[in-house]
PDBQT receptor file of N, H, CA, C and O in Angstrom, charges set to zero:
ATOM      1  N   MET A   1       4.634  -6.814   9.539  1.00  0.00    +0.000 N 
ATOM      2  CA  MET A   1       5.915  -6.571   8.905  1.00  0.00    +0.000 C 
ATOM      3  C   MET A   1       6.905  -6.131   9.919  1.00  0.00    +0.000 C 
ATOM      4  O   MET A   1       6.610  -5.293  10.772  1.00  0.00    +0.000 OA
ATOM      5  N   LYS A   2       8.079  -6.685   9.838  1.00  0.00    +0.000 N 
ATOM      6  H   LYS A   2       8.319  -7.365   9.145  1.00  0.00    +0.000 HD
ATOM      7  CA  LYS A   2       9.127  -6.356  10.854  1.00  0.00    +0.000 C 
ATOM      8  C   LYS A   2      10.336  -5.821  10.071  1.00  0.00    +0.000 C 
ATOM      9  O   LYS A   2      10.561  -6.108   8.895  1.00  0.00    +0.000 OA
ATOM     10  N   GLY A   3      11.091  -5.017  10.832  1.00  0.00    +0.000 N 
ATOM     11  H   GLY A   3      10.909  -4.783  11.787  1.00  0.00    +0.000 HD
ATOM     12  CA  GLY A   3      12.321  -4.446  10.204  1.00  0.00    +0.000 C 
ATOM     13  C   GLY A   3      12.374  -2.994  10.544  1.00  0.00    +0.000 C 
ATOM     14  O   GLY A   3      11.347  -2.399  10.870  1.00  0.00    +0.000 OA
ATOM     15  N   PRO A   4      13.527  -2.409  10.480  1.00  0.00    +0.000 N 
ATOM     16  CA  PRO A   4      13.679  -0.990  10.780  1.00  0.00    +0.000 C 
ATOM     17  C   PRO A   4      12.903  -0.037   9.892  1.00  0.00    +0.000 C 
ATOM     18  O   PRO A   4      12.535   1.053  10.330  1.00  0.00    +0.000 OA
ATOM     19  N   GLU A   5      12.641  -0.443   8.611  1.00  0.00    +0.000 N 
ATOM     20  H   GLU A   5      12.941  -1.329   8.256  1.00  0.00    +0.000 HD
ATOM     21  CA  GLU A   5      11.883   0.382   7.776  1.00  0.00    +0.000 C 
ATOM     22  C   GLU A   5      10.450   0.555   8.166  1.00  0.00    +0.000 C 
ATOM     23  O   GLU A   5       9.770   1.464   7.691  1.00  0.00    +0.000 OA
ATOM     24  N   PHE A   6       9.969  -0.344   9.059  1.00  0.00    +0.000 N 
ATOM     25  H   PHE A   6      10.521  -1.083   9.445  1.00  0.00    +0.000 HD
ATOM     26  CA  PHE A   6       8.576  -0.267   9.526  1.00  0.00    +0.000 C 
ATOM     27  C   PHE A   6       8.442   0.171  10.970  1.00  0.00    +0.000 C 
ATOM     28  O   PHE A   6       7.337   0.111  11.509  1.00  0.00    +0.000 OA
ATOM     29  N   ASP A   7       9.510   0.612  11.629  1.00  0.00    +0.000 N 
ATOM     30  H   ASP A   7      10.408   0.661  11.191  1.00  0.00    +0.000 HD
ATOM     31  CA  ASP A   7       9.423   1.112  12.992  1.00  0.00    +0.000 C 
ATOM     32  C   ASP A   7       8.431   2.251  13.091  1.00  0.00    +0.000 C 
ATOM     33  O   ASP A   7       8.482   3.173  12.277  1.00  0.00    +0.000 OA
ATOM     34  N   GLY A   8       7.560   2.221  14.026  1.00  0.00    +0.000 N 
ATOM     35  H   GLY A   8       7.519   1.472  14.688  1.00  0.00    +0.000 HD
ATOM     36  CA  GLY A   8       6.601   3.286  14.253  1.00  0.00    +0.000 C 
ATOM     37  C   GLY A   8       5.381   3.198  13.439  1.00  0.00    +0.000 C 
ATOM     38  O   GLY A   8       4.503   4.050  13.576  1.00  0.00    +0.000 OA
ATOM     39  N   MET A   9       5.256   2.190  12.567  1.00  0.00    +0.000 N 
ATOM     40  H   MET A   9       5.970   1.498  12.456  1.00  0.00    +0.000 HD
ATOM     41  CA  MET A   9       4.088   2.058  11.710  1.00  0.00    +0.000 C 
ATOM     42  C   MET A   9       3.006   1.383  12.514  1.00  0.00    +0.000 C 
ATOM     43  O   MET A   9       3.219   0.294  13.048  1.00  0.00    +0.000 OA
ATOM     44  N   PRO A  10       1.822   2.023  12.613  1.00  0.00    +0.000 N 
ATOM     45  CA  PRO A  10       0.724   1.452  13.377  1.00  0.00    +0.000 C 
ATOM     46  C   PRO A  10       0.106   0.232  12.667  1.00  0.00    +0.000 C 
ATOM     47  O   PRO A  10       0.414  -0.036  11.505  1.00  0.00    +0.000 OA
ATOM     48  N   SER A  11      -0.751  -0.488  13.364  1.00  0.00    +0.000 N 
ATOM     49  H   SER A  11      -1.000  -0.270  14.308  1.00  0.00    +0.000 HD
ATOM     50  CA  SER A  11      -1.464  -1.624  12.744  1.00  0.00    +0.000 C 
ATOM     51  C   SER A  11      -2.213  -1.089  11.527  1.00  0.00    +0.000 C 
ATOM     52  O   SER A  11      -2.726   0.030  11.529  1.00  0.00    +0.000 OA
ATOM     53  N   HIS A  12      -2.262  -1.926  10.483  1.00  0.00    +0.000 N 
ATOM     54  H   HIS A  12      -1.846  -2.836  10.481  1.00  0.00    +0.000 HD
ATOM     55  CA  HIS A  12      -2.851  -1.420   9.232  1.00  0.00    +0.000 C 
ATOM     56  C   HIS A  12      -3.152  -2.590   8.283  1.00  0.00    +0.000 C 
ATOM     57  O   HIS A  12      -2.717  -3.722   8.496  1.00  0.00    +0.000 OA
ATOM     58  N   TRP A  13      -3.888  -2.280   7.262  1.00  0.00    +0.000 N 
ATOM     59  H   TRP A  13      -4.241  -1.360   7.088  1.00  0.00    +0.000 HD
ATOM     60  CA  TRP A  13      -4.068  -3.186   6.119  1.00  0.00    +0.000 C 
ATOM     61  C   TRP A  13      -3.065  -2.787   5.083  1.00  0.00    +0.000 C 
ATOM     62  O   TRP A  13      -2.719  -1.611   4.974  1.00  0.00    +0.000 OA
ATOM     63  N   LEU A  14      -2.584  -3.746   4.315  1.00  0.00    +0.000 N 
ATOM     64  H   LEU A  14      -2.865  -4.701   4.404  1.00  0.00    +0.000 HD
ATOM     65  CA  LEU A  14      -1.677  -3.421   3.238  1.00  0.00    +0.000 C 
ATOM     66  C   LEU A  14      -2.220  -3.980   1.929  1.00  0.00    +0.000 C 
ATOM     67  O   LEU A  14      -2.236  -5.186   1.685  1.00  0.00    +0.000 OA
ATOM     68  N   ALA A  15      -2.664  -3.041   1.103  1.00  0.00    +0.000 N 
ATOM     69  H   ALA A  15      -2.651  -2.061   1.302  1.00  0.00    +0.000 HD
ATOM     70  CA  ALA A  15      -3.138  -3.417  -0.208  1.00  0.00    +0.000 C 
ATOM     71  C   ALA A  15      -1.966  -3.527  -1.199  1.00  0.00    +0.000 C 
ATOM     72  O   ALA A  15      -0.959  -2.836  -1.041  1.00  0.00    +0.000 OA
ATOM     73  N   TYR A  16      -2.091  -4.385  -2.211  1.00  0.00    +0.000 N 
ATOM     74  H   TYR A  16      -2.909  -4.946  -2.339  1.00  0.00    +0.000 HD
ATOM     75  CA  TYR A  16      -1.129  -4.490  -3.264  1.00  0.00    +0.000 C 
ATOM     76  C   TYR A  16      -1.780  -4.029  -4.544  1.00  0.00    +0.000 C 
ATOM     77  O   TYR A  16      -2.932  -4.345  -4.839  1.00  0.00    +0.000 OA
ATOM     78  N   ILE A  17      -1.004  -3.271  -5.296  1.00  0.00    +0.000 N 
ATOM     79  H   ILE A  17      -0.068  -3.014  -5.057  1.00  0.00    +0.000 HD
ATOM     80  CA  ILE A  17      -1.442  -2.691  -6.589  1.00  0.00    +0.000 C 
ATOM     81  C   ILE A  17      -0.535  -3.285  -7.666  1.00  0.00    +0.000 C 
ATOM     82  O   ILE A  17       0.690  -3.205  -7.569  1.00  0.00    +0.000 OA
ATOM     83  N   ALA A  18      -1.158  -3.894  -8.713  1.00  0.00    +0.000 N 
ATOM     84  H   ALA A  18      -2.153  -3.960  -8.791  1.00  0.00    +0.000 HD
ATOM     85  CA  ALA A  18      -0.373  -4.449  -9.813  1.00  0.00    +0.000 C 
ATOM     86  C   ALA A  18       0.031  -3.287 -10.719  1.00  0.00    +0.000 C 
ATOM     87  O   ALA A  18      -0.775  -2.438 -11.098  1.00  0.00    +0.000 OA
ATOM     88  N   VAL A  19       1.342  -3.298 -11.046  1.00  0.00    +0.000 N 
ATOM     89  H   VAL A  19       1.997  -3.988 -10.738  1.00  0.00    +0.000 HD
ATOM     90  CA  VAL A  19       1.884  -2.304 -11.983  1.00  0.00    +0.000 C 
ATOM     91  C   VAL A  19       2.690  -3.027 -13.075  1.00  0.00    +0.000 C 
ATOM     92  O   VAL A  19       3.130  -4.160 -12.879  1.00  0.00    +0.000 OA
ATOM     93  N   ASP A  20       2.880  -2.359 -14.228  1.00  0.00    +0.000 N 
ATOM     94  H   ASP A  20       2.523  -1.439 -14.387  1.00  0.00    +0.000 HD
ATOM     95  CA  ASP A  20       3.530  -3.042 -15.311  1.00  0.00    +0.000 C 
ATOM     96  C   ASP A  20       5.027  -3.239 -15.100  1.00  0.00    +0.000 C 
ATOM     97  O   ASP A  20       5.624  -4.195 -15.595  1.00  0.00    +0.000 OA
ATOM     98  N   ASP A  21       5.612  -2.317 -14.358  1.00  0.00    +0.000 N 
ATOM     99  H   ASP A  21       5.127  -1.540 -13.955  1.00  0.00    +0.000 HD
ATOM    100  CA  ASP A  21       7.111  -2.401 -14.130  1.00  0.00    +0.000 C 
ATOM    101  C   ASP A  21       7.415  -1.702 -12.774  1.00  0.00    +0.000 C 
ATOM    102  O   ASP A  21       7.588  -0.485 -12.713  1.00  0.00    +0.000 OA
ATOM    103  N   VAL A  22       7.472  -2.499 -11.717  1.00  0.00    +0.000 N 
ATOM    104  H   VAL A  22       7.332  -3.488 -11.767  1.00  0.00    +0.000 HD
ATOM    105  CA  VAL A  22       7.563  -1.936 -10.368  1.00  0.00    +0.000 C 
ATOM    106  C   VAL A  22       8.822  -1.076 -10.208  1.00  0.00    +0.000 C 
ATOM    107  O   VAL A  22       8.767  -0.046  -9.536  1.00  0.00    +0.000 OA
ATOM    108  N   ASP A  23       9.920  -1.458 -10.787  1.00  0.00    +0.000 N 
ATOM    109  H   ASP A  23       9.964  -2.295 -11.333  1.00  0.00    +0.000 HD
ATOM    110  CA  ASP A  23      11.163  -0.660 -10.670  1.00  0.00    +0.000 C 
ATOM    111  C   ASP A  23      11.051   0.736 -11.289  1.00  0.00    +0.000 C 
ATOM    112  O   ASP A  23      11.508   1.730 -10.724  1.00  0.00    +0.000 OA
ATOM    113  N   ALA A  24      10.416   0.775 -12.486  1.00  0.00    +0.000 N 
ATOM    114  H   ALA A  24      10.045  -0.032 -12.945  1.00  0.00    +0.000 HD
ATOM    115  CA  ALA A  24      10.288   2.049 -13.167  1.00  0.00    +0.000 C 
ATOM    116  C   ALA A  24       9.215   2.884 -12.446  1.00  0.00    +0.000 C 
ATOM    117  O   ALA A  24       9.355   4.105 -12.365  1.00  0.00    +0.000 OA
ATOM    118  N   ARG A  25       8.186   2.278 -11.940  1.00  0.00    +0.000 N 
ATOM    119  H   ARG A  25       8.073   1.287 -12.006  1.00  0.00    +0.000 HD
ATOM    120  CA  ARG A  25       7.082   3.051 -11.281  1.00  0.00    +0.000 C 
ATOM    121  C   ARG A  25       7.604   3.658  -9.964  1.00  0.00    +0.000 C 
ATOM    122  O   ARG A  25       7.323   4.821  -9.675  1.00  0.00    +0.000 OA
ATOM    123  N   ILE A  26       8.334   2.909  -9.187  1.00  0.00    +0.000 N 
ATOM    124  H   ILE A  26       8.562   1.964  -9.421  1.00  0.00    +0.000 HD
ATOM    125  CA  ILE A  26       8.794   3.474  -7.895  1.00  0.00    +0.000 C 
ATOM    126  C   ILE A  26       9.837   4.556  -8.145  1.00  0.00    +0.000 C 
ATOM    127  O   ILE A  26       9.966   5.465  -7.324  1.00  0.00    +0.000 OA
ATOM    128  N   ALA A  27      10.584   4.498  -9.243  1.00  0.00    +0.000 N 
ATOM    129  H   ALA A  27      10.479   3.760  -9.910  1.00  0.00    +0.000 HD
ATOM    130  CA  ALA A  27      11.602   5.527  -9.519  1.00  0.00    +0.000 C 
ATOM    131  C   ALA A  27      10.827   6.854  -9.749  1.00  0.00    +0.000 C 
ATOM    132  O   ALA A  27      11.202   7.901  -9.220  1.00  0.00    +0.000 OA
ATOM    133  N   VAL A  28       9.758   6.783 -10.536  1.00  0.00    +0.000 N 
ATOM    134  H   VAL A  28       9.453   5.932 -10.966  1.00  0.00    +0.000 HD
ATOM    135  CA  VAL A  28       8.945   7.971 -10.775  1.00  0.00    +0.000 C 
ATOM    136  C   VAL A  28       8.284   8.444  -9.459  1.00  0.00    +0.000 C 
ATOM    137  O   VAL A  28       8.274   9.639  -9.164  1.00  0.00    +0.000 OA
ATOM    138  N   ALA A  29       7.737   7.506  -8.683  1.00  0.00    +0.000 N 
ATOM    139  H   ALA A  29       7.745   6.535  -8.923  1.00  0.00    +0.000 HD
ATOM    140  CA  ALA A  29       7.073   7.874  -7.408  1.00  0.00    +0.000 C 
ATOM    141  C   ALA A  29       8.058   8.584  -6.473  1.00  0.00    +0.000 C 
ATOM    142  O   ALA A  29       7.689   9.566  -5.829  1.00  0.00    +0.000 OA
ATOM    143  N   ALA A  30       9.290   8.110  -6.388  1.00  0.00    +0.000 N 
ATOM    144  H   ALA A  30       9.590   7.312  -6.911  1.00  0.00    +0.000 HD
ATOM    145  CA  ALA A  30      10.277   8.734  -5.517  1.00  0.00    +0.000 C 
ATOM    146  C   ALA A  30      10.556  10.141  -5.977  1.00  0.00    +0.000 C 
ATOM    147  O   ALA A  30      10.649  11.038  -5.138  1.00  0.00    +0.000 OA
ATOM    148  N   LYS A  31      10.696  10.383  -7.266  1.00  0.00    +0.000 N 
ATOM    149  H   LYS A  31      10.621   9.654  -7.946  1.00  0.00    +0.000 HD
ATOM    150  CA  LYS A  31      10.896  11.725  -7.787  1.00  0.00    +0.000 C 
ATOM    151  C   LYS A  31       9.740  12.674  -7.462  1.00  0.00    +0.000 C 
ATOM    152  O   LYS A  31       9.912  13.889  -7.366  1.00  0.00    +0.000 OA
ATOM    153  N   LEU A  32       8.567  12.080  -7.297  1.00  0.00    +0.000 N 
ATOM    154  H   LEU A  32       8.427  11.093  -7.375  1.00  0.00    +0.000 HD
ATOM    155  CA  LEU A  32       7.377  12.874  -6.963  1.00  0.00    +0.000 C 
ATOM    156  C   LEU A  32       7.120  13.034  -5.436  1.00  0.00    +0.000 C 
ATOM    157  O   LEU A  32       6.114  13.616  -5.028  1.00  0.00    +0.000 OA
ATOM    158  N   GLY A  33       8.012  12.528  -4.641  1.00  0.00    +0.000 N 
ATOM    159  H   GLY A  33       8.829  12.055  -4.973  1.00  0.00    +0.000 HD
ATOM    160  CA  GLY A  33       7.928  12.676  -3.209  1.00  0.00    +0.000 C 
ATOM    161  C   GLY A  33       7.564  11.469  -2.388  1.00  0.00    +0.000 C 
ATOM    162  O   GLY A  33       7.448  11.559  -1.165  1.00  0.00    +0.000 OA
ATOM    163  N   ALA A  34       7.383  10.343  -3.036  1.00  0.00    +0.000 N 
ATOM    164  H   ALA A  34       7.478  10.269  -4.029  1.00  0.00    +0.000 HD
ATOM    165  CA  ALA A  34       7.075   9.097  -2.287  1.00  0.00    +0.000 C 
ATOM    166  C   ALA A  34       8.349   8.590  -1.572  1.00  0.00    +0.000 C 
ATOM    167  O   ALA A  34       9.462   8.818  -2.045  1.00  0.00    +0.000 OA
ATOM    168  N   LYS A  35       8.171   7.910  -0.442  1.00  0.00    +0.000 N 
ATOM    169  H   LYS A  35       7.266   7.725  -0.058  1.00  0.00    +0.000 HD
ATOM    170  CA  LYS A  35       9.243   7.200   0.202  1.00  0.00    +0.000 C 
ATOM    171  C   LYS A  35       9.153   5.732  -0.085  1.00  0.00    +0.000 C 
ATOM    172  O   LYS A  35       8.093   5.121   0.051  1.00  0.00    +0.000 OA
ATOM    173  N   ILE A  36      10.283   5.156  -0.487  1.00  0.00    +0.000 N 
ATOM    174  H   ILE A  36      11.145   5.652  -0.597  1.00  0.00    +0.000 HD
ATOM    175  CA  ILE A  36      10.319   3.713  -0.687  1.00  0.00    +0.000 C 
ATOM    176  C   ILE A  36      10.650   3.084   0.582  1.00  0.00    +0.000 C 
ATOM    177  O   ILE A  36      11.794   3.157   1.031  1.00  0.00    +0.000 OA
ATOM    178  N   LYS A  37       9.677   2.445   1.209  1.00  0.00    +0.000 N 
ATOM    179  H   LYS A  37       8.748   2.385   0.844  1.00  0.00    +0.000 HD
ATOM    180  CA  LYS A  37       9.810   1.795   2.485  1.00  0.00    +0.000 C 
ATOM    181  C   LYS A  37      10.606   0.502   2.362  1.00  0.00    +0.000 C 
ATOM    182  O   LYS A  37      11.383   0.157   3.251  1.00  0.00    +0.000 OA
ATOM    183  N   ARG A  38      10.412  -0.202   1.266  1.00  0.00    +0.000 N 
ATOM    184  H   ARG A  38       9.781   0.078   0.543  1.00  0.00    +0.000 HD
ATOM    185  CA  ARG A  38      11.270  -1.384   0.965  1.00  0.00    +0.000 C 
ATOM    186  C   ARG A  38      11.446  -1.423  -0.554  1.00  0.00    +0.000 C 
ATOM    187  O   ARG A  38      10.480  -1.470  -1.315  1.00  0.00    +0.000 OA
ATOM    188  N   ALA A  39      12.712  -1.400  -0.964  1.00  0.00    +0.000 N 
ATOM    189  H   ALA A  39      13.497  -1.361  -0.346  1.00  0.00    +0.000 HD
ATOM    190  CA  ALA A  39      12.985  -1.453  -2.397  1.00  0.00    +0.000 C 
ATOM    191  C   ALA A  39      12.550  -2.766  -3.024  1.00  0.00    +0.000 C 
ATOM    192  O   ALA A  39      12.395  -3.760  -2.315  1.00  0.00    +0.000 OA
ATOM    193  N   PRO A  40      12.353  -2.792  -4.302  1.00  0.00    +0.000 N 
ATOM    194  CA  PRO A  40      11.858  -4.012  -4.959  1.00  0.00    +0.000 C 
ATOM    195  C   PRO A  40      12.638  -5.252  -4.661  1.00  0.00    +0.000 C 
ATOM    196  O   PRO A  40      13.868  -5.242  -4.596  1.00  0.00    +0.000 OA
ATOM    197  N   TRP A  41      11.913  -6.315  -4.484  1.00  0.00    +0.000 N 
ATOM    198  H   TRP A  41      10.915  -6.324  -4.537  1.00  0.00    +0.000 HD
ATOM    199  CA  TRP A  41      12.523  -7.636  -4.263  1.00  0.00    +0.000 C 
ATOM    200  C   TRP A  41      11.667  -8.665  -4.958  1.00  0.00    +0.000 C 
ATOM    201  O   TRP A  41      10.480  -8.441  -5.194  1.00  0.00    +0.000 OA
ATOM    202  N   ASP A  42      12.264  -9.784  -5.285  1.00  0.00    +0.000 N 
ATOM    203  H   ASP A  42      13.229  -9.966  -5.093  1.00  0.00    +0.000 HD
ATOM    204  CA  ASP A  42      11.541 -10.861  -6.006  1.00  0.00    +0.000 C 
ATOM    205  C   ASP A  42      11.014 -11.863  -4.987  1.00  0.00    +0.000 C 
ATOM    206  O   ASP A  42      11.683 -12.251  -4.029  1.00  0.00    +0.000 OA
ATOM    207  N   ILE A  43       9.713 -12.273  -5.269  1.00  0.00    +0.000 N 
ATOM    208  H   ILE A  43       9.170 -11.958  -6.047  1.00  0.00    +0.000 HD
ATOM    209  CA  ILE A  43       9.110 -13.363  -4.498  1.00  0.00    +0.000 C 
ATOM    210  C   ILE A  43       8.894 -14.458  -5.551  1.00  0.00    +0.000 C 
ATOM    211  O   ILE A  43       8.075 -14.292  -6.455  1.00  0.00    +0.000 OA
ATOM    212  N   PRO A  44       9.624 -15.572  -5.437  1.00  0.00    +0.000 N 
ATOM    213  CA  PRO A  44       9.525 -16.643  -6.440  1.00  0.00    +0.000 C 
ATOM    214  C   PRO A  44       8.080 -17.084  -6.644  1.00  0.00    +0.000 C 
ATOM    215  O   PRO A  44       7.371 -17.360  -5.676  1.00  0.00    +0.000 OA
ATOM    216  N   GLY A  45       7.638 -17.152  -7.907  1.00  0.00    +0.000 N 
ATOM    217  H   GLY A  45       8.214 -16.928  -8.694  1.00  0.00    +0.000 HD
ATOM    218  CA  GLY A  45       6.285 -17.595  -8.215  1.00  0.00    +0.000 C 
ATOM    219  C   GLY A  45       5.205 -16.548  -8.044  1.00  0.00    +0.000 C 
ATOM    220  O   GLY A  45       4.052 -16.755  -8.424  1.00  0.00    +0.000 OA
ATOM    221  N   VAL A  46       5.591 -15.425  -7.469  1.00  0.00    +0.000 N 
ATOM    222  H   VAL A  46       6.527 -15.257  -7.161  1.00  0.00    +0.000 HD
ATOM    223  CA  VAL A  46       4.563 -14.369  -7.210  1.00  0.00    +0.000 C 
ATOM    224  C   VAL A  46       4.840 -13.139  -8.027  1.00  0.00    +0.000 C 
ATOM    225  O   VAL A  46       3.944 -12.645  -8.710  1.00  0.00    +0.000 OA
ATOM    226  N   GLY A  47       6.068 -12.618  -7.981  1.00  0.00    +0.000 N 
ATOM    227  H   GLY A  47       6.796 -13.020  -7.425  1.00  0.00    +0.000 HD
ATOM    228  CA  GLY A  47       6.371 -11.455  -8.745  1.00  0.00    +0.000 C 
ATOM    229  C   GLY A  47       7.406 -10.558  -8.072  1.00  0.00    +0.000 C 
ATOM    230  O   GLY A  47       8.081 -10.985  -7.135  1.00  0.00    +0.000 OA
ATOM    231  N   ARG A  48       7.533  -9.323  -8.542  1.00  0.00    +0.000 N 
ATOM    232  H   ARG A  48       6.984  -8.976  -9.302  1.00  0.00    +0.000 HD
ATOM    233  CA  ARG A  48       8.517  -8.362  -7.969  1.00  0.00    +0.000 C 
ATOM    234  C   ARG A  48       7.724  -7.334  -7.185  1.00  0.00    +0.000 C 
ATOM    235  O   ARG A  48       6.780  -6.765  -7.734  1.00  0.00    +0.000 OA
ATOM    236  N   VAL A  49       8.046  -7.074  -5.973  1.00  0.00    +0.000 N 
ATOM    237  H   VAL A  49       8.813  -7.536  -5.527  1.00  0.00    +0.000 HD
ATOM    238  CA  VAL A  49       7.228  -6.289  -4.987  1.00  0.00    +0.000 C 
ATOM    239  C   VAL A  49       8.076  -5.134  -4.432  1.00  0.00    +0.000 C 
ATOM    240  O   VAL A  49       9.289  -5.265  -4.271  1.00  0.00    +0.000 OA
ATOM    241  N   ALA A  50       7.420  -4.008  -4.145  1.00  0.00    +0.000 N 
ATOM    242  H   ALA A  50       6.434  -3.901  -4.276  1.00  0.00    +0.000 HD
ATOM    243  CA  ALA A  50       8.054  -2.914  -3.422  1.00  0.00    +0.000 C 
ATOM    244  C   ALA A  50       6.986  -2.366  -2.463  1.00  0.00    +0.000 C 
ATOM    245  O   ALA A  50       5.792  -2.521  -2.717  1.00  0.00    +0.000 OA
ATOM    246  N   ILE A  51       7.412  -1.722  -1.354  1.00  0.00    +0.000 N 
ATOM    247  H   ILE A  51       8.383  -1.596  -1.147  1.00  0.00    +0.000 HD
ATOM    248  CA  ILE A  51       6.486  -1.082  -0.460  1.00  0.00    +0.000 C 
ATOM    249  C   ILE A  51       6.731   0.429  -0.569  1.00  0.00    +0.000 C 
ATOM    250  O   ILE A  51       7.849   0.910  -0.382  1.00  0.00    +0.000 OA
ATOM    251  N   VAL A  52       5.681   1.141  -0.869  1.00  0.00    +0.000 N 
ATOM    252  H   VAL A  52       4.773   0.750  -1.021  1.00  0.00    +0.000 HD
ATOM    253  CA  VAL A  52       5.778   2.603  -1.134  1.00  0.00    +0.000 C 
ATOM    254  C   VAL A  52       4.844   3.375  -0.222  1.00  0.00    +0.000 C 
ATOM    255  O   VAL A  52       3.707   2.979   0.033  1.00  0.00    +0.000 OA
ATOM    256  N   GLN A  53       5.390   4.539   0.278  1.00  0.00    +0.000 N 
ATOM    257  H   GLN A  53       6.314   4.861   0.070  1.00  0.00    +0.000 HD
ATOM    258  CA  GLN A  53       4.524   5.467   1.081  1.00  0.00    +0.000 C 
ATOM    259  C   GLN A  53       4.388   6.777   0.293  1.00  0.00    +0.000 C 
ATOM    260  O   GLN A  53       5.394   7.406  -0.034  1.00  0.00    +0.000 OA
ATOM    261  N   ASP A  54       3.180   7.181  -0.005  1.00  0.00    +0.000 N 
ATOM    262  H   ASP A  54       2.363   6.670   0.262  1.00  0.00    +0.000 HD
ATOM    263  CA  ASP A  54       2.966   8.356  -0.736  1.00  0.00    +0.000 C 
ATOM    264  C   ASP A  54       3.257   9.606   0.141  1.00  0.00    +0.000 C 
ATOM    265  O   ASP A  54       3.417   9.466   1.353  1.00  0.00    +0.000 OA
ATOM    266  N   PRO A  55       3.326  10.817  -0.447  1.00  0.00    +0.000 N 
ATOM    267  CA  PRO A  55       3.605  11.994   0.344  1.00  0.00    +0.000 C 
ATOM    268  C   PRO A  55       2.639  12.311   1.513  1.00  0.00    +0.000 C 
ATOM    269  O   PRO A  55       2.985  13.014   2.463  1.00  0.00    +0.000 OA
ATOM    270  N   THR A  56       1.420  11.763   1.396  1.00  0.00    +0.000 N 
ATOM    271  H   THR A  56       1.139  11.192   0.625  1.00  0.00    +0.000 HD
ATOM    272  CA  THR A  56       0.471  12.000   2.506  1.00  0.00    +0.000 C 
ATOM    273  C   THR A  56       0.552  10.982   3.584  1.00  0.00    +0.000 C 
ATOM    274  O   THR A  56      -0.139  11.107   4.595  1.00  0.00    +0.000 OA
ATOM    275  N   GLY A  57       1.393   9.940   3.413  1.00  0.00    +0.000 N 
ATOM    276  H   GLY A  57       1.954   9.839   2.591  1.00  0.00    +0.000 HD
ATOM    277  CA  GLY A  57       1.561   8.922   4.416  1.00  0.00    +0.000 C 
ATOM    278  C   GLY A  57       0.895   7.589   4.170  1.00  0.00    +0.000 C 
ATOM    279  O   GLY A  57       1.072   6.662   4.960  1.00  0.00    +0.000 OA
ATOM    280  N   ALA A  58       0.150   7.465   3.121  1.00  0.00    +0.000 N 
ATOM    281  H   ALA A  58       0.006   8.218   2.479  1.00  0.00    +0.000 HD
ATOM    282  CA  ALA A  58      -0.523   6.203   2.780  1.00  0.00    +0.000 C 
ATOM    283  C   ALA A  58       0.537   5.217   2.258  1.00  0.00    +0.000 C 
ATOM    284  O   ALA A  58       1.427   5.576   1.487  1.00  0.00    +0.000 OA
ATOM    285  N   VAL A  59       0.405   3.979   2.704  1.00  0.00    +0.000 N 
ATOM    286  H   VAL A  59      -0.318   3.687   3.330  1.00  0.00    +0.000 HD
ATOM    287  CA  VAL A  59       1.365   2.912   2.278  1.00  0.00    +0.000 C 
ATOM    288  C   VAL A  59       0.643   1.880   1.512  1.00  0.00    +0.000 C 
ATOM    289  O   VAL A  59      -0.479   1.513   1.860  1.00  0.00    +0.000 OA
ATOM    290  N   ALA A  60       1.294   1.363   0.402  1.00  0.00    +0.000 N 
ATOM    291  H   ALA A  60       2.206   1.661   0.120  1.00  0.00    +0.000 HD
ATOM    292  CA  ALA A  60       0.746   0.245  -0.384  1.00  0.00    +0.000 C 
ATOM    293  C   ALA A  60       1.904  -0.569  -0.946  1.00  0.00    +0.000 C 
ATOM    294  O   ALA A  60       3.009  -0.060  -1.138  1.00  0.00    +0.000 OA
ATOM    295  N   GLY A  61       1.633  -1.815  -1.200  1.00  0.00    +0.000 N 
ATOM    296  H   GLY A  61       0.736  -2.229  -1.044  1.00  0.00    +0.000 HD
ATOM    297  CA  GLY A  61       2.615  -2.643  -1.895  1.00  0.00    +0.000 C 
ATOM    298  C   GLY A  61       2.319  -2.521  -3.388  1.00  0.00    +0.000 C 
ATOM    299  O   GLY A  61       1.165  -2.559  -3.815  1.00  0.00    +0.000 OA
ATOM    300  N   TRP A  62       3.369  -2.375  -4.154  1.00  0.00    +0.000 N 
ATOM    301  H   TRP A  62       4.306  -2.344  -3.807  1.00  0.00    +0.000 HD
ATOM    302  CA  TRP A  62       3.263  -2.290  -5.605  1.00  0.00    +0.000 C 
ATOM    303  C   TRP A  62       3.927  -3.558  -6.122  1.00  0.00    +0.000 C 
ATOM    304  O   TRP A  62       4.995  -3.932  -5.636  1.00  0.00    +0.000 OA
ATOM    305  N   MET A  63       3.320  -4.225  -7.092  1.00  0.00    +0.000 N 
ATOM    306  H   MET A  63       2.453  -3.921  -7.487  1.00  0.00    +0.000 HD
ATOM    307  CA  MET A  63       3.930  -5.452  -7.528  1.00  0.00    +0.000 C 
ATOM    308  C   MET A  63       3.768  -5.630  -9.033  1.00  0.00    +0.000 C 
ATOM    309  O   MET A  63       2.756  -5.204  -9.590  1.00  0.00    +0.000 OA
ATOM    310  N   THR A  64       4.717  -6.236  -9.693  1.00  0.00    +0.000 N 
ATOM    311  H   THR A  64       5.539  -6.583  -9.241  1.00  0.00    +0.000 HD
ATOM    312  CA  THR A  64       4.617  -6.733 -11.056  1.00  0.00    +0.000 C 
ATOM    313  C   THR A  64       4.507  -8.235 -10.932  1.00  0.00    +0.000 C 
ATOM    314  O   THR A  64       5.476  -8.926 -10.614  1.00  0.00    +0.000 OA
ATOM    315  N   PRO A  65       3.298  -8.733 -11.192  1.00  0.00    +0.000 N 
ATOM    316  CA  PRO A  65       3.047 -10.173 -11.011  1.00  0.00    +0.000 C 
ATOM    317  C   PRO A  65       3.978 -11.004 -11.941  1.00  0.00    +0.000 C 
ATOM    318  O   PRO A  65       4.348 -10.600 -13.044  1.00  0.00    +0.000 OA
ATOM    319  N   ALA A  66       4.313 -12.167 -11.413  1.00  0.00    +0.000 N 
ATOM    320  H   ALA A  66       4.013 -12.495 -10.517  1.00  0.00    +0.000 HD
ATOM    321  CA  ALA A  66       5.128 -13.100 -12.248  1.00  0.00    +0.000 C 
ATOM    322  C   ALA A  66       4.379 -13.578 -13.470  1.00  0.00    +0.000 C 
ATOM    323  O   ALA A  66       4.917 -14.354 -14.260  1.00  0.00    +0.000 OA
TER     324      ALA A  66
């Protein structure tokens, strides 16, 4: 992954977690201390995806499948 939101991120695996409403879920996650590394965006034919970092530093993709 490239872009300023990923500067300093070491090599890693990125798991994706299916959620019912990615926009609503990341709003709650942010209130609870998560950092939204990339706001939700649509991937045609795949779904709506966001990249979230929890307060301990773990990063995962959250997505609402198409």
